[in-house]
C-alpha positions, 0 to 999 in steps of 0.5 A, a space after each residue: 468104476 470108471 470109463 476106459 479113457 479115464 485114469 487107471 489109478 482106480 484099478 490100482 486102488 481097487 486091486 490093492 484094497 481088495 475091491 471089485 473094479 470095472 470099466 465101461 465105454 466112454 460116456 456116463 450113460 455106460 457108467 450109470 447102466 453098469 451100476 444099475 446092472 450090478 448084482 444085488 449084493 454089490 454096490 458101487 461106491 464111486 464112479 468117475 470119468 475124465 474129465 471131472 465127472 463123478 458119482 458117489 453111491 447109487 442115488 443118482 446113476 449119473 454124474 452128480 457134482 452136487 452130491 460129490 462136493 459135500 462128500 470131498 468137504 467131509 474128506 477135508 474136514 476129516 483130514 483137518 481133524 488129522 492135522 493133514 492138508 488134502 495136498 498131503 494126503 494126495 501124495 500119501 495116495 501116489 506113494 501107496 498106489 503109484 503116480 499116474 502120469 497123464 497127457 490128454 488133449 485133442 486135434 481139430 478135425 472139421 471134416 468127418 470123412 478126414 476123421 474116418 480116413 485117419 482111423 481106416 489108415 491106422 487100421 491098415 497102416 504098416 505093409 512091413 509090420 512083422 508083429 503078427 499079434 497086432 494083425 488080423 487077417 479075418 478083419 483085414 487089419 494091420 496096426 502100426 507096431 512102433 512109434 518112434 522108439 516106443 514099441 506097441 505090445 497090444 491094440 484094442 479097436 473097439 470100432 471094429 471089434 479087435 483086441 490083440 490082448 485077448 485070446 483068439 478070436 481076439 474079441 474085446 471085453 467091452 462092447 463094440 461100437 461102430 458109430 465111434 472111432 476108437 483104437 487103444 495102444 498099449 506100449 512095452 513100457 506100460 504106457 497107454 494111449 487111446 485115439 478116439 473121434 469125439 461124438 459131440 465136437 470136431 476133434 480127434 481126442 487123444 488119452 494117454 497115461 503111464 504108471 510109475 513110482 511117485 519118486 519117478 513122477 517127473 520122468 514119467 510126465 517127460 516120457 508120456 509127452 514123448 510118447 504122445 508126440 511120437 503117436 501124433 507124428 508117426 500115427 496121425 501125420 498132422 502135417 
């Protein structure tokens, strides 16, 4: 289990190993509540949130580095008994489940009104957008369908309650939070970019990821950086 802005590596792992995977809104309180609400015959073995928030088991329903550290130490000890390094094992995981190139960061935005105006513009950006899948006449939405050469295939907006990947009336699976600005774009090449206003700092954060075979990791790193650059210039227009 992890939050929606965190790496989808865990989803790929769960799918391959036949485990149940779930995602929540951003914030470990959502993960803790989701763990608490699991059926009695289910147990959460691992939950995490970007960046560096981990929970192992269900003794504490919050991020707990104190309990996670000895679990990692046990892993390192077992790998040592197998004459392996942690780095070697990580490469094995990449080869088995895929490499997830991430590019996360933020822009400072000190005026809350400016932040709101940016997201309002993102929801009504393109007058000539002919991709009807990225529109909602009911909600008055019209999302940008192109970031430079990169095509947007789906948009999920958890602030207003729109998810183009869901069947009509296109309501998101995750809860709507009108107090937090958050839009996720999925691109035709599989890249995912989420734009989110921080709830505690004067920042507009971005989270991005692109899955690729391990042998194509350098290409993926370069590509996701290009996509982030195009999103920044085309969508956010920092100048």
